[in-house]
Chimera marker file (.cmm) of the C-alpha trace (Angstrom):
<marker_set name="trace">
<marker id="1" x="-58.424" y="-19.862" z="37.034" r="1" g="1" b="0" radius="0.5"/>
<marker id="2" x="-58.070" y="-18.101" z="40.395" r="1" g="1" b="0" radius="0.5"/>
<marker id="3" x="-60.864" y="-15.682" z="39.478" r="1" g="1" b="0" radius="0.5"/>
<marker id="4" x="-63.176" y="-18.599" z="38.679" r="1" g="1" b="0" radius="0.5"/>
<marker id="5" x="-62.415" y="-20.192" z="42.039" r="1" g="1" b="0" radius="0.5"/>
<marker id="6" x="-63.014" y="-16.875" z="43.795" r="1" g="1" b="0" radius="0.5"/>
<marker id="7" x="-66.357" y="-16.391" z="42.032" r="1" g="1" b="0" radius="0.5"/>
<marker id="8" x="-67.489" y="-19.921" z="42.904" r="1" g="1" b="0" radius="0.5"/>
<marker id="9" x="-66.396" y="-19.403" z="46.515" r="1" g="1" b="0" radius="0.5"/>
<marker id="10" x="-68.384" y="-16.170" z="46.699" r="1" g="1" b="0" radius="0.5"/>
<marker id="11" x="-71.429" y="-17.874" z="45.196" r="1" g="1" b="0" radius="0.5"/>
<marker id="12" x="-71.299" y="-20.742" z="47.683" r="1" g="1" b="0" radius="0.5"/>
<marker id="13" x="-70.722" y="-18.276" z="50.529" r="1" g="1" b="0" radius="0.5"/>
<marker id="14" x="-73.866" y="-16.402" z="49.485" r="1" g="1" b="0" radius="0.5"/>
<marker id="15" x="-75.902" y="-19.601" z="49.439" r="1" g="1" b="0" radius="0.5"/>
<marker id="16" x="-74.689" y="-20.538" z="52.890" r="1" g="1" b="0" radius="0.5"/>
<marker id="17" x="-75.186" y="-17.013" z="54.265" r="1" g="1" b="0" radius="0.5"/>
<marker id="18" x="-78.453" y="-17.860" z="55.995" r="1" g="1" b="0" radius="0.5"/>
<marker id="19" x="-76.792" y="-20.840" z="57.678" r="1" g="1" b="0" radius="0.5"/>
<marker id="20" x="-73.986" y="-18.587" z="58.862" r="1" g="1" b="0" radius="0.5"/>
<marker id="21" x="-76.426" y="-15.959" z="60.120" r="1" g="1" b="0" radius="0.5"/>
<marker id="22" x="-78.377" y="-18.536" z="62.129" r="1" g="1" b="0" radius="0.5"/>
<marker id="23" x="-75.156" y="-20.010" z="63.522" r="1" g="1" b="0" radius="0.5"/>
<marker id="24" x="-73.922" y="-16.566" z="64.580" r="1" g="1" b="0" radius="0.5"/>
<marker id="25" x="-77.278" y="-15.790" z="66.204" r="1" g="1" b="0" radius="0.5"/>
<marker id="26" x="-77.189" y="-19.115" z="68.065" r="1" g="1" b="0" radius="0.5"/>
<marker id="27" x="-73.551" y="-19.070" z="69.200" r="1" g="1" b="0" radius="0.5"/>
<marker id="28" x="-72.902" y="-15.396" z="69.944" r="1" g="1" b="0" radius="0.5"/>
<marker id="29" x="-76.391" y="-14.459" z="71.192" r="1" g="1" b="0" radius="0.5"/>
<marker id="30" x="-76.008" y="-10.700" z="70.684" r="1" g="1" b="0" radius="0.5"/>
<marker id="31" x="-78.174" y="-8.746" z="73.128" r="1" g="1" b="0" radius="0.5"/>
<marker id="32" x="-78.494" y="-5.602" z="71.037" r="1" g="1" b="0" radius="0.5"/>
<marker id="33" x="-78.769" y="-4.784" z="67.369" r="1" g="1" b="0" radius="0.5"/>
<marker id="34" x="-75.463" y="-2.934" z="67.677" r="1" g="1" b="0" radius="0.5"/>
<marker id="35" x="-73.715" y="-6.067" z="68.985" r="1" g="1" b="0" radius="0.5"/>
<marker id="36" x="-75.303" y="-8.157" z="66.237" r="1" g="1" b="0" radius="0.5"/>
<marker id="37" x="-74.105" y="-5.676" z="63.631" r="1" g="1" b="0" radius="0.5"/>
<marker id="38" x="-70.579" y="-5.689" z="65.100" r="1" g="1" b="0" radius="0.5"/>
<marker id="39" x="-70.380" y="-9.503" z="64.968" r="1" g="1" b="0" radius="0.5"/>
<marker id="40" x="-71.670" y="-9.610" z="61.396" r="1" g="1" b="0" radius="0.5"/>
<marker id="41" x="-69.215" y="-6.909" z="60.322" r="1" g="1" b="0" radius="0.5"/>
<marker id="42" x="-66.310" y="-8.757" z="61.948" r="1" g="1" b="0" radius="0.5"/>
<marker id="43" x="-67.242" y="-12.042" z="60.262" r="1" g="1" b="0" radius="0.5"/>
<marker id="44" x="-67.701" y="-10.298" z="56.910" r="1" g="1" b="0" radius="0.5"/>
<marker id="45" x="-64.284" y="-8.645" z="57.232" r="1" g="1" b="0" radius="0.5"/>
<marker id="46" x="-62.682" y="-11.979" z="58.118" r="1" g="1" b="0" radius="0.5"/>
<marker id="47" x="-64.282" y="-13.654" z="55.102" r="1" g="1" b="0" radius="0.5"/>
<marker id="48" x="-63.200" y="-10.832" z="52.784" r="1" g="1" b="0" radius="0.5"/>
<marker id="49" x="-59.633" y="-11.037" z="54.047" r="1" g="1" b="0" radius="0.5"/>
<marker id="50" x="-59.573" y="-14.806" z="53.615" r="1" g="1" b="0" radius="0.5"/>
<marker id="51" x="-60.945" y="-14.577" z="50.077" r="1" g="1" b="0" radius="0.5"/>
<marker id="52" x="-58.630" y="-11.728" z="49.074" r="1" g="1" b="0" radius="0.5"/>
<marker id="53" x="-55.528" y="-13.545" z="50.304" r="1" g="1" b="0" radius="0.5"/>
<marker id="54" x="-56.053" y="-16.897" z="48.642" r="1" g="1" b="0" radius="0.5"/>
<marker id="55" x="-52.299" y="-17.457" z="48.406" r="1" g="1" b="0" radius="0.5"/>
<marker id="56" x="-52.260" y="-17.892" z="52.213" r="1" g="1" b="0" radius="0.5"/>
<marker id="57" x="-54.937" y="-20.572" z="52.127" r="1" g="1" b="0" radius="0.5"/>
<marker id="58" x="-53.838" y="-24.056" z="51.151" r="1" g="1" b="0" radius="0.5"/>
<marker id="59" x="-54.682" y="-27.678" z="51.785" r="1" g="1" b="0" radius="0.5"/>
<marker id="60" x="-53.013" y="-27.698" z="55.200" r="1" g="1" b="0" radius="0.5"/>
<marker id="61" x="-55.398" y="-25.919" z="57.569" r="1" g="1" b="0" radius="0.5"/>
<marker id="62" x="-52.813" y="-25.433" z="60.323" r="1" g="1" b="0" radius="0.5"/>
<marker id="63" x="-50.334" y="-23.790" z="57.957" r="1" g="1" b="0" radius="0.5"/>
<marker id="64" x="-53.113" y="-21.624" z="56.514" r="1" g="1" b="0" radius="0.5"/>
<marker id="65" x="-54.109" y="-20.401" z="59.963" r="1" g="1" b="0" radius="0.5"/>
<marker id="66" x="-50.475" y="-19.797" z="60.909" r="1" g="1" b="0" radius="0.5"/>
<marker id="67" x="-49.949" y="-17.823" z="57.679" r="1" g="1" b="0" radius="0.5"/>
<marker id="68" x="-53.013" y="-15.687" z="58.394" r="1" g="1" b="0" radius="0.5"/>
<marker id="69" x="-51.830" y="-15.078" z="61.960" r="1" g="1" b="0" radius="0.5"/>
<marker id="70" x="-48.382" y="-14.116" z="60.665" r="1" g="1" b="0" radius="0.5"/>
<marker id="71" x="-49.966" y="-11.645" z="58.228" r="1" g="1" b="0" radius="0.5"/>
<marker id="72" x="-52.038" y="-10.094" z="61.023" r="1" g="1" b="0" radius="0.5"/>
<marker id="73" x="-48.974" y="-9.984" z="63.274" r="1" g="1" b="0" radius="0.5"/>
<marker id="74" x="-46.992" y="-8.155" z="60.601" r="1" g="1" b="0" radius="0.5"/>
<marker id="75" x="-49.762" y="-5.598" z="60.089" r="1" g="1" b="0" radius="0.5"/>
<marker id="76" x="-50.028" y="-4.997" z="63.839" r="1" g="1" b="0" radius="0.5"/>
<marker id="77" x="-46.249" y="-4.712" z="64.219" r="1" g="1" b="0" radius="0.5"/>
<marker id="78" x="-46.077" y="-2.182" z="61.393" r="1" g="1" b="0" radius="0.5"/>
<marker id="79" x="-48.855" y="-0.109" z="62.961" r="1" g="1" b="0" radius="0.5"/>
<marker id="80" x="-47.293" y="-0.205" z="66.434" r="1" g="1" b="0" radius="0.5"/>
<marker id="81" x="-43.913" y="0.794" z="64.996" r="1" g="1" b="0" radius="0.5"/>
<marker id="82" x="-45.521" y="3.797" z="63.325" r="1" g="1" b="0" radius="0.5"/>
<marker id="83" x="-47.050" y="4.835" z="66.642" r="1" g="1" b="0" radius="0.5"/>
<marker id="84" x="-43.950" y="4.184" z="68.751" r="1" g="1" b="0" radius="0.5"/>
<marker id="85" x="-41.653" y="6.119" z="66.424" r="1" g="1" b="0" radius="0.5"/>
<marker id="86" x="-44.001" y="9.052" z="65.870" r="1" g="1" b="0" radius="0.5"/>
<marker id="87" x="-42.577" y="12.320" z="67.179" r="1" g="1" b="0" radius="0.5"/>
<marker id="88" x="-45.681" y="13.209" z="69.231" r="1" g="1" b="0" radius="0.5"/>
<marker id="89" x="-45.704" y="9.825" z="70.953" r="1" g="1" b="0" radius="0.5"/>
<marker id="90" x="-42.006" y="10.070" z="71.779" r="1" g="1" b="0" radius="0.5"/>
<marker id="91" x="-42.565" y="13.505" z="73.346" r="1" g="1" b="0" radius="0.5"/>
<marker id="92" x="-45.401" y="12.125" z="75.445" r="1" g="1" b="0" radius="0.5"/>
<marker id="93" x="-43.320" y="9.120" z="76.479" r="1" g="1" b="0" radius="0.5"/>
<marker id="94" x="-40.423" y="11.399" z="77.464" r="1" g="1" b="0" radius="0.5"/>
<marker id="95" x="-42.725" y="13.576" z="79.569" r="1" g="1" b="0" radius="0.5"/>
<marker id="96" x="-44.189" y="10.493" z="81.252" r="1" g="1" b="0" radius="0.5"/>
<marker id="97" x="-40.733" y="9.137" z="82.079" r="1" g="1" b="0" radius="0.5"/>
<marker id="98" x="-39.757" y="12.562" z="83.399" r="1" g="1" b="0" radius="0.5"/>
<marker id="99" x="-42.666" y="12.408" z="85.845" r="1" g="1" b="0" radius="0.5"/>
<marker id="100" x="-41.462" y="9.021" z="87.042" r="1" g="1" b="0" radius="0.5"/>
<marker id="101" x="-38.064" y="10.440" z="88.016" r="1" g="1" b="0" radius="0.5"/>
<marker id="102" x="-39.541" y="13.330" z="90.056" r="1" g="1" b="0" radius="0.5"/>
<link id1="1" id2="2" r="1" g="1" b="0" radius="0.2"/>
<link id1="2" id2="3" r="1" g="1" b="0" radius="0.2"/>
<link id1="3" id2="4" r="1" g="1" b="0" radius="0.2"/>
<link id1="4" id2="5" r="1" g="1" b="0" radius="0.2"/>
<link id1="5" id2="6" r="1" g="1" b="0" radius="0.2"/>
<link id1="6" id2="7" r="1" g="1" b="0" radius="0.2"/>
<link id1="7" id2="8" r="1" g="1" b="0" radius="0.2"/>
<link id1="8" id2="9" r="1" g="1" b="0" radius="0.2"/>
<link id1="9" id2="10" r="1" g="1" b="0" radius="0.2"/>
<link id1="10" id2="11" r="1" g="1" b="0" radius="0.2"/>
<link id1="11" id2="12" r="1" g="1" b="0" radius="0.2"/>
<link id1="12" id2="13" r="1" g="1" b="0" radius="0.2"/>
<link id1="13" id2="14" r="1" g="1" b="0" radius="0.2"/>
<link id1="14" id2="15" r="1" g="1" b="0" radius="0.2"/>
<link id1="15" id2="16" r="1" g="1" b="0" radius="0.2"/>
<link id1="16" id2="17" r="1" g="1" b="0" radius="0.2"/>
<link id1="17" id2="18" r="1" g="1" b="0" radius="0.2"/>
<link id1="18" id2="19" r="1" g="1" b="0" radius="0.2"/>
<link id1="19" id2="20" r="1" g="1" b="0" radius="0.2"/>
<link id1="20" id2="21" r="1" g="1" b="0" radius="0.2"/>
<link id1="21" id2="22" r="1" g="1" b="0" radius="0.2"/>
<link id1="22" id2="23" r="1" g="1" b="0" radius="0.2"/>
<link id1="23" id2="24" r="1" g="1" b="0" radius="0.2"/>
<link id1="24" id2="25" r="1" g="1" b="0" radius="0.2"/>
<link id1="25" id2="26" r="1" g="1" b="0" radius="0.2"/>
<link id1="26" id2="27" r="1" g="1" b="0" radius="0.2"/>
<link id1="27" id2="28" r="1" g="1" b="0" radius="0.2"/>
<link id1="28" id2="29" r="1" g="1" b="0" radius="0.2"/>
<link id1="29" id2="30" r="1" g="1" b="0" radius="0.2"/>
<link id1="30" id2="31" r="1" g="1" b="0" radius="0.2"/>
<link id1="31" id2="32" r="1" g="1" b="0" radius="0.2"/>
<link id1="32" id2="33" r="1" g="1" b="0" radius="0.2"/>
<link id1="33" id2="34" r="1" g="1" b="0" radius="0.2"/>
<link id1="34" id2="35" r="1" g="1" b="0" radius="0.2"/>
<link id1="35" id2="36" r="1" g="1" b="0" radius="0.2"/>
<link id1="36" id2="37" r="1" g="1" b="0" radius="0.2"/>
<link id1="37" id2="38" r="1" g="1" b="0" radius="0.2"/>
<link id1="38" id2="39" r="1" g="1" b="0" radius="0.2"/>
<link id1="39" id2="40" r="1" g="1" b="0" radius="0.2"/>
<link id1="40" id2="41" r="1" g="1" b="0" radius="0.2"/>
<link id1="41" id2="42" r="1" g="1" b="0" radius="0.2"/>
<link id1="42" id2="43" r="1" g="1" b="0" radius="0.2"/>
<link id1="43" id2="44" r="1" g="1" b="0" radius="0.2"/>
<link id1="44" id2="45" r="1" g="1" b="0" radius="0.2"/>
<link id1="45" id2="46" r="1" g="1" b="0" radius="0.2"/>
<link id1="46" id2="47" r="1" g="1" b="0" radius="0.2"/>
<link id1="47" id2="48" r="1" g="1" b="0" radius="0.2"/>
<link id1="48" id2="49" r="1" g="1" b="0" radius="0.2"/>
<link id1="49" id2="50" r="1" g="1" b="0" radius="0.2"/>
<link id1="50" id2="51" r="1" g="1" b="0" radius="0.2"/>
<link id1="51" id2="52" r="1" g="1" b="0" radius="0.2"/>
<link id1="52" id2="53" r="1" g="1" b="0" radius="0.2"/>
<link id1="53" id2="54" r="1" g="1" b="0" radius="0.2"/>
<link id1="54" id2="55" r="1" g="1" b="0" radius="0.2"/>
<link id1="55" id2="56" r="1" g="1" b="0" radius="0.2"/>
<link id1="56" id2="57" r="1" g="1" b="0" radius="0.2"/>
<link id1="57" id2="58" r="1" g="1" b="0" radius="0.2"/>
<link id1="58" id2="59" r="1" g="1" b="0" radius="0.2"/>
<link id1="59" id2="60" r="1" g="1" b="0" radius="0.2"/>
<link id1="60" id2="61" r="1" g="1" b="0" radius="0.2"/>
<link id1="61" id2="62" r="1" g="1" b="0" radius="0.2"/>
<link id1="62" id2="63" r="1" g="1" b="0" radius="0.2"/>
<link id1="63" id2="64" r="1" g="1" b="0" radius="0.2"/>
<link id1="64" id2="65" r="1" g="1" b="0" radius="0.2"/>
<link id1="65" id2="66" r="1" g="1" b="0" radius="0.2"/>
<link id1="66" id2="67" r="1" g="1" b="0" radius="0.2"/>
<link id1="67" id2="68" r="1" g="1" b="0" radius="0.2"/>
<link id1="68" id2="69" r="1" g="1" b="0" radius="0.2"/>
<link id1="69" id2="70" r="1" g="1" b="0" radius="0.2"/>
<link id1="70" id2="71" r="1" g="1" b="0" radius="0.2"/>
<link id1="71" id2="72" r="1" g="1" b="0" radius="0.2"/>
<link id1="72" id2="73" r="1" g="1" b="0" radius="0.2"/>
<link id1="73" id2="74" r="1" g="1" b="0" radius="0.2"/>
<link id1="74" id2="75" r="1" g="1" b="0" radius="0.2"/>
<link id1="75" id2="76" r="1" g="1" b="0" radius="0.2"/>
<link id1="76" id2="77" r="1" g="1" b="0" radius="0.2"/>
<link id1="77" id2="78" r="1" g="1" b="0" radius="0.2"/>
<link id1="78" id2="79" r="1" g="1" b="0" radius="0.2"/>
<link id1="79" id2="80" r="1" g="1" b="0" radius="0.2"/>
<link id1="80" id2="81" r="1" g="1" b="0" radius="0.2"/>
<link id1="81" id2="82" r="1" g="1" b="0" radius="0.2"/>
<link id1="82" id2="83" r="1" g="1" b="0" radius="0.2"/>
<link id1="83" id2="84" r="1" g="1" b="0" radius="0.2"/>
<link id1="84" id2="85" r="1" g="1" b="0" radius="0.2"/>
<link id1="85" id2="86" r="1" g="1" b="0" radius="0.2"/>
<link id1="86" id2="87" r="1" g="1" b="0" radius="0.2"/>
<link id1="87" id2="88" r="1" g="1" b="0" radius="0.2"/>
<link id1="88" id2="89" r="1" g="1" b="0" radius="0.2"/>
<link id1="89" id2="90" r="1" g="1" b="0" radius="0.2"/>
<link id1="90" id2="91" r="1" g="1" b="0" radius="0.2"/>
<link id1="91" id2="92" r="1" g="1" b="0" radius="0.2"/>
<link id1="92" id2="93" r="1" g="1" b="0" radius="0.2"/>
<link id1="93" id2="94" r="1" g="1" b="0" radius="0.2"/>
<link id1="94" id2="95" r="1" g="1" b="0" radius="0.2"/>
<link id1="95" id2="96" r="1" g="1" b="0" radius="0.2"/>
<link id1="96" id2="97" r="1" g="1" b="0" radius="0.2"/>
<link id1="97" id2="98" r="1" g="1" b="0" radius="0.2"/>
<link id1="98" id2="99" r="1" g="1" b="0" radius="0.2"/>
<link id1="99" id2="100" r="1" g="1" b="0" radius="0.2"/>
<link id1="100" id2="101" r="1" g="1" b="0" radius="0.2"/>
<link id1="101" id2="102" r="1" g="1" b="0" radius="0.2"/>
</marker_set>
């Protein structure tokens, strides 16, 4: 059932791809091909994440957006914790604080 819904969503997304491309070109107005590519990649990543996490998306749009934000927040928090607790970072932080006390 979920796979059928995902396949139909992908099919409709493909059909509406030209509409999305024209909307992105109109709204973002990228000045270079590199900027255009970056915008398209970001939108594609967002769409892939939304389609891969269908359990977060429901009938209530606000709750869906809040759930997606919470998932992003958790990922960012996990990544920052890995950085903050890494031995090399803690050495650098200690050296920086030592300079402050000089």
